[in-house]
MARRO-935490 format. One line per 2 residues: number of its first residue (from 1); for each residue x, y, z of C-alpha. Coordinates in nm, 2 decimals. Example, Ala and Ser with C-alpha at 12.3 -4.5 7.8 and 13.67 -1.06 7.14 Angstrom:
residues 2
1> 1.23,-0.45,0.78; 1.37,-0.11,0.71
***
This chain:
residues 85
1> 0.00,0.00,0.00; 0.11,0.35,-0.06
3> 0.23,0.56,0.23; -0.06,0.80,0.25
5> -0.34,0.56,0.19; -0.47,0.56,0.54
7> -0.44,0.93,0.57; -0.66,0.97,0.26
9> -0.92,0.73,0.40; -0.92,0.92,0.73
11> -0.95,1.26,0.56; -1.23,1.14,0.33
13> -1.42,1.00,0.63; -1.36,1.33,0.82
15> -1.49,1.52,0.51; -1.81,1.31,0.51
17> -1.87,1.38,0.88; -1.80,1.75,0.86
19> -2.01,1.77,0.54; -2.30,1.61,0.72
21> -2.27,1.85,1.01; -2.25,2.14,0.77
23> -2.56,2.02,0.59; -2.76,1.99,0.91
25> -2.64,2.33,1.04; -2.71,2.52,0.72
27> -3.05,2.37,0.65; -3.25,2.66,0.79
29> -3.02,2.94,0.68; -3.15,3.12,0.37
31> -2.81,3.21,0.23; -2.64,2.88,0.29
33> -2.94,2.65,0.24; -2.80,2.53,-0.09
35> -2.54,2.33,0.10; -2.81,2.10,0.25
37> -2.96,2.03,-0.10; -2.92,1.66,-0.18
39> -3.06,1.33,-0.29; -3.16,1.02,-0.10
41> -3.14,0.69,-0.28; -3.17,0.33,-0.18
43> -3.45,0.10,-0.06; -3.76,0.25,0.09
45> -3.85,-0.07,0.27; -3.60,-0.33,0.35
47> -3.58,-0.66,0.17; -3.68,-0.95,0.40
49> -3.58,-1.31,0.34; -3.76,-1.54,0.57
51> -3.63,-1.90,0.58; -3.83,-2.00,0.90
53> -3.51,-2.07,1.08; -3.33,-1.75,0.98
55> -3.48,-1.41,0.89; -3.25,-1.17,0.70
57> -3.34,-0.81,0.66; -3.14,-0.61,0.42
59> -3.17,-0.24,0.34; -2.96,0.06,0.26
61> -3.01,0.43,0.20; -2.75,0.68,0.10
63> -2.79,1.06,0.13; -2.55,1.28,-0.06
65> -2.56,1.66,-0.03; -2.37,1.94,-0.18
67> -2.18,1.99,0.14; -2.07,1.63,0.13
69> -1.92,1.68,-0.21; -1.75,2.01,-0.12
71> -1.59,1.88,0.20; -1.48,1.55,0.05
73> -1.31,1.74,-0.23; -1.15,1.97,0.02
75> -1.03,1.68,0.22; -0.88,1.51,-0.09
77> -0.69,1.83,-0.17; -0.57,1.86,0.19
79> -0.46,1.50,0.18; -0.25,1.55,-0.13
81> -0.09,1.86,0.02; -0.01,1.68,0.35
83> 0.12,1.36,0.18; 0.35,1.54,-0.06
85> 0.71,1.46,0.01
***
């Protein structure tokens, strides 16, 4: 693995967390409301597989907002600047 791989993974996760927080905080602000605009996609109701002995419930939903994209892009740029030799 490359030297900065884990740093990039950490910074991308941090960008997702900070982007989520920014989207929640700016949702009611008229000037910054565009940061909380996004899409939800995935399953509305989970898929249930009942085998009488085992019941599996599978479902996933992903929410992507503008602030997620902005902060992940900034974290990737920051990671390249930090990992540069």
